[in-house]
N, C-alpha and C positions, 0 to 999 in steps of 0.2 A: 400742502401742495401735493406731496407724493400720494397722500390718501385719495385726493381727487382724481389723480391720473390712474391710480389703481382701480378706483371705482369706475372710471370711464372704460377701461379695458374689460373689466368684468361685465359691465352693461353691454358692451359690444359683443362679448362672447355669448352671453345669455340670449341676446337679440338674435344673433346668427344661428345659434342652436335651435331656438324656437321657430325662427323663420323656416329653417330647412326641415322642420317636422311637418310643415303644411304646404310649402311653396310649390311642390310638384303636383298637388291635388288638381288644380285647374289645367295643368299642362299634360295630364296623363293621356287624354284622347289624342292629342297631337303627337306625343311621344310614341304611342302605340302605332299610329299611322306612319310616322317617319321611319321608325325602326322595324316596321312590318311585324308587329306583335299583336296578340289578342289582349283585351282589357284585363282578363283574369291574371295574365302573367305580368302585365304592366303595373297592376296595383302593388306589386311587391317593390317597385321603386319607392313608393311611399312607406310601406310597412317594414321593409328591410332596415331603414334608418331608425324607425321607432323601436323596432325589436332589439337591435344591437344596443341602442342607447339605454333601453330599459335593463337589458341583461348585464351590461358591463359597468353601469354607474356605481354599483356597490363595490365591485372589485377595484375600479380605478380610484375610487375615493380612498380605499384602504391602502393602495399602492402609494397614493399621495401622502398619507400619514407616515409611511415608512421611508420613502425616498425623496420627499419634498413636494409639497402641493404646488408651489410655483413652477417647479420643473415639469411636473406632469401636466399642469394647465397649459403652459407655453408649448410643450411638445404636442399636446392635443390640438392647439390652434394651428400649428404647422401641418399636422396630419389632415385636419379639417380643410385647410386652405388648398393643399396639394390635391386632395381627393376631389374637391369642388372643381378644380381645373380639369381633372381627368374625367369627371362625370360629363362635363360639357363636350369633351372630345370623343366620347363613346360613340361607336358606330353600330352597336348591337344592344339589344335589350338586356342580355345576360351580362355583358360587360358593364353596362350602366348599373344594374343591380349590384354587381360585385363592388364597384367603386362607391356605391351608396352604403354598402356594408362598412367599407373603410372609413367613409365620412362619419358614419355612426360611431365608430371607435373614437375618432377625434372629438365628436360632440359629447360623448360620455366622459372623456377625460376633462373636458372643459366644464361641463355642467356639474359634475360630481365634486370638483374641487373649488368651484367659484364660491360656494357658500362657506367652505372651510377657510378660504383666503380672507373673506370678510371677517370671520371669527378671529383669525390671526392678527389682523391689522387694525381692527376697530374694537374699542372697549365695549362691554355689554350695554352701557348706557348710550351708545351711539349706533348699535347694530340695527335698530329699527329703521333709522334713516337710510343706512346703507342698503338694507334689504328692500326698502321702498323703491330705491332706484333700480335694483336688479329685477324686482317685480315689474317695474315699468318696461324693462327689456323683454320679459316674457309676455306681458300683455300686448305690447306693440307687435312683437314678433309673431304671435299666434295668428293674428288676422292679417297683418301686413304681408305675411308669407303667402296667403291666399290672393290678396290683391296684386302683389308683385308677380305671382305666378301667372295670373291672367293677363296683366298688362305687358310684361316682358315677352310672353309667348305670342301675344297678338301682334306686337310691333317689331320684335327683334328675332323671335324664334326661341324654342325651348332651351337650347344650350345656355342662353344668357341668364336663366334662373340660377345657374351654377357659377357662371363667370363673374357675376356681381359680387360673389364672396371674396374673390381673389384680392383686389386692391384693399378692401377693408381688412382682410386677414393679414396682409403684409404689414400694414401700419400697426395693427394691434399686436402682432408678434414682436415688432421692434420695441414698442412701448412696454409690453409685458416683460420682455427679457431685461430691459433697463430698470424698471421700477418695481416689479413684483419679485420679492426675494423669499427664500425658504426660511421658515421659523418653525420651532416646535416639532422637529422630526421625532419619530418614535422608533428606537432601535429594536424592532421586532421582525420576525420572519412572516412571510405571507402564507396564509393557509391555502396551499395549492389544492388539496382535496376538496375543501369547502368551495373554492372558486369554481372548480370544474363541476361540482355537484349542482350548485345553484345556477350556473350557466346553462347546463344541460336541462335542468328542470324548467327554467323559464322559457327556453327554446321550445320544448315539447308542449308546455301548457299554452303558450302564445300561438304557436303554429297550429295546433289542433283547434283552438278556440276560433281563430281567424278563418280557418278552412271550413269549419262547421257553419259559421255565420255566412260565409260567402258562397259556399258550394252546397252544403247540406250535411246531414248526419250520416255517419257510416261507422261500421264496427272498427275499422282501422283507426279512425280519428278518436273514437271513444277510448280505445286501448292506449293510444299515444297520450291522451289527456290523463288517464289513470296512472300511467308510468311517470308522467311529469309530476303529478301530485304526490306520488310515493317518494320520488327523489327529493321533493321539497321537505317531506318528513325526515328523510335521511340527513339532509343538510342541517335542519334544525337540531337534530340529535347530535350531529358531529360538532356543531358550534357550541353546544353545552359542555363538550368534553375536552376540546383542544385548548391549549394555553394561549394561542394567538389567533383568536377567531376573526373572521372578516367583520362580523356583526357581534358585538358584545351584548348578548341577550340580557345580561344583568342591567343594562341601561334601561330596559323597558320596565324595570322595577320602580323607576322614578316616574311618578305619576305625570308630571308636566311633560316630560319627553315622550313617553309612550302614548299618552292621549293626544298630544299635538301631532305626532306622526300619523296616527290612525285617522284623525280628523282630516288631515291633508290628503291621505289616500282616498277616503270616501268622497271628498270634494272633487278630486280628480275624476272619479268615475261619474258621479252624478252631474257635476258642473259641465264637463266637456261633452257629455251626451246631449246636453241642451243644444250646443252649437251644431253638432252633427244632425240632430233631429230637425232643427230649424232650417238648415241648408237643404235637407231632403224635402221638407214641406215647401219651401220657396221654389225649388227646382222641379219637384215632381207634381205638386198640386197647382201652383201658381204659374208654372212655366217660365220662370225667370232664368236667365243665364247664370252660370256659376259666379261670374264677376259681379253682376247686379245683386245676387243673393248675399254675397259677402259684404257688399257695401251697405246693405240694410242693417247688418249686424255691427257695423263699424262704431256707432255711438257708444255702445257698451264698453268696447275696448279703449276708446279714447278717454272716457270718464274714468275707467279703472287706472289708466296710465297717469292721468293728472292727479288722482287721489292718492296713489300708492306712496309717493315720498312723504306726503303730509301725514298719512296714517301711520307710516313707519316711525315718524318723529313722535306722534302721540303715544305709540306703544312704548317708546323709550321712556316717556314721562310717566305713563299710567299703567304700564303692563299690557299684556296681550289678551288676557282672558275675555274681557268684555268687548273689545274691538273685534276680535276674531269671531266670537260667538254671534254678535250682532250682524257681522258681515255674512255669516252662513245663513242666519235667519232671513236676511234680505234676499239672498240668492234663492233660498227655498220659496220665499214669497213670489218671486218672479216666475218660478216654475209653476206654482199653483195658478197664477194669473194666466199663463199660457194654457194650462189645462182647461181653464174656464172659457177663455175668449177665442182660442184658435179654432176656426171653422174654415171650410173650403173658400170662404170669401172674406176672411178677417181683414180689417183695415191695416194697411202697411204702417200708418202712423202709430197704431196701437203696438205693433211689433217693435217699432223704433223706441217707443217710450219704455216698454218692458225690458228691452235690451239695455237701456240706460239704467234702469233699476238694478238689473243684474250686474252691471258694471260697478255701481256703487258698492254692492256687497263684495265683489271680487277685490276692489281696491282697498277695502277694509281688511279682508281676511288674509290675503297672501303675505304682505310684508310683516304683519304682526305675528302670524303663525310661524313663519320661517324664523323670525328673530327669537321667538320662544323656543323653537327646536334647538337652534344653535347656541343660545345663551345657556341652555341647560345640558348641552352635550359635554361629556368629559373631555378634557384637553387632549388626551392622547387619541381621541376618536373623532376629531372634527371631520376629517375626510370620510371616514366610514359612515357617520351619521348624515353628512351632506349627501354622500352617494346613495345611501339608503333612501333618503327623501326623494331624490331624483328617480331612483328605480321604482319606487312606489308611484310616483307621478307618471312615469312611462307606462307602467302596467295599467294604471288607471286610464290613460289615453287609449291603449289597446282595448281594454274592456268596454270603454265608451263606444268605440267603433263596433265591437261585437254586439253590444246591447242594441245599438241603433239599427244595424242590419238585421239582427235576429227578430226584433219586434216588427220592423217594416215587412220582412219576408213572411211573417205570420198572416198578413192580410193580402199580400200579392206575391207572384212568383219571385223566387230568389234572384233570377237573372234581371228581372225588371227593377227590383230594389237596388241591386248593384249598379245598374245603369243610371238610376235616379241619383244615387250617391255621387256618381261621377259627372252628372249633369248632361248625359247624352240621351235621356228619355223623359217623357212627360206622360202623366196619367190622363185618361179621358173618361168622361161619363161617371157612372156610379162608383168606379174604382177609387176616385178621389175621396169620396165620403167614407168609404171603407178604410182607406189608408189613414185618414185623419183620426178615425176612431182608434186605430192601432197606435198612432202617435200619442193620443191621450193616455193610453195605458203606459206608454214609455215615460211620459212626463210624470205620471203618478209614481212609477218606480223610482225615477230620479228624485222626486220630492221625498220619498221615504228614505232613500240613501242619505240625502242631505239632512234630513231630520236626525238620523243617527249621528252624523258628523257634528251637528249643532249641540246635541246632548253631550257628546264626548268633549267638545270644546269647552263647554261650561264646567264640566266636571274636572278639568285639568288642574284647577286650583290656582292660587295666587303665585306670583313670582316677584323676585327682587332683582333689579338691574344694577348690580354692583360688581366690583372686581374680585369678589369672594369666589370660592370654589363653586363652579357652575352647577354641579349636581345638588347643591343645597337648595336650589329653587324647587326641586321636585319632591323634597321630603315632606 
């Protein structure tokens, strides 16, 4: 019984964290108008949350290892809920962005430790089922966030996209404090230097990449990007020398863990880019509203949500290698089909069918791959590995946004591509055909990225779901 309640709280946490990664997308034009802001400033209401979540997930996962994962998860839920209420009460764009940053901190604490809590409370031969349900939360949240963003903004006003989190958060915190308890604490110190270095590195890399994609190339942004990459090198060097690293780089010596994490990262880049590119096509070429565009993509997420728990159970029984690899191959197939059939007048039915195919692949990949990662993680590093997985996913989301806007802006002016992304502009005449050609190149790039993920997934090797030492899976 307790496990079911724990799983319910974790699903609600992942659902809310995923929803708030996208829920503001459809509300941005209204937010900009109501708070008297330009769209380029307002986009940071979306990006601030994604950026902080990506940056802090690794650190908050490690803090969970040291001070208690349940404690950090529940505290994150409190921060997330309070920040949601404050976001709704904001009367200026800068105050809203600031509270979104705080909300991102809570989201990082929740998402980084949720996977570790599953590993704490479920044996390896039951993890796939549990991660199937948490994957259901991510799949539903990713698109429901967009649908809710449009619906709540239209009928109630943009503050309610944040207020809706408050009652759910209160119930979840009460259940979480009562039923989720700390186990397997690691009595080690936090690597402060490493935390500051990786945090600053990811801020600089993400900020420069987003700015280059949205505004354009400049010497300042190139310099910031180079500094960020250099700090990433400093971080990796530091982690190899300290006794209590945030990320135990030795863990990557284990084939199953390293290859599974890398496959997940590549899927985040290539897979999420598909969603962004399709939304830009439906809004910019076909002239659909943001809400109608998101509804066309709904079948894929529904299919993935229904499949995820079942595929998680299959991975418990047969292992993750074949399920995850086949899932990636199916996602790649859907991208290739988009590359072939997407024209300025492509059938909406075709897009719906291919979206469903993509959903089958996602439903197979995510629960099986996540269970492979956590079942092979060393016991003292559940939080670190779970946080690293979420950090890689967050960076993948940001890179997907960057790839989408960069490719789109290669065919049309950057400001037009940006307005299409937000659903406030539509292409006319010959520009539509030019834009679709650009999208084809982006789909081709996504297919190549997913091909790399598929190869790595297959090369991960076999695993054994038992109560033995988890790292034996990767030998």
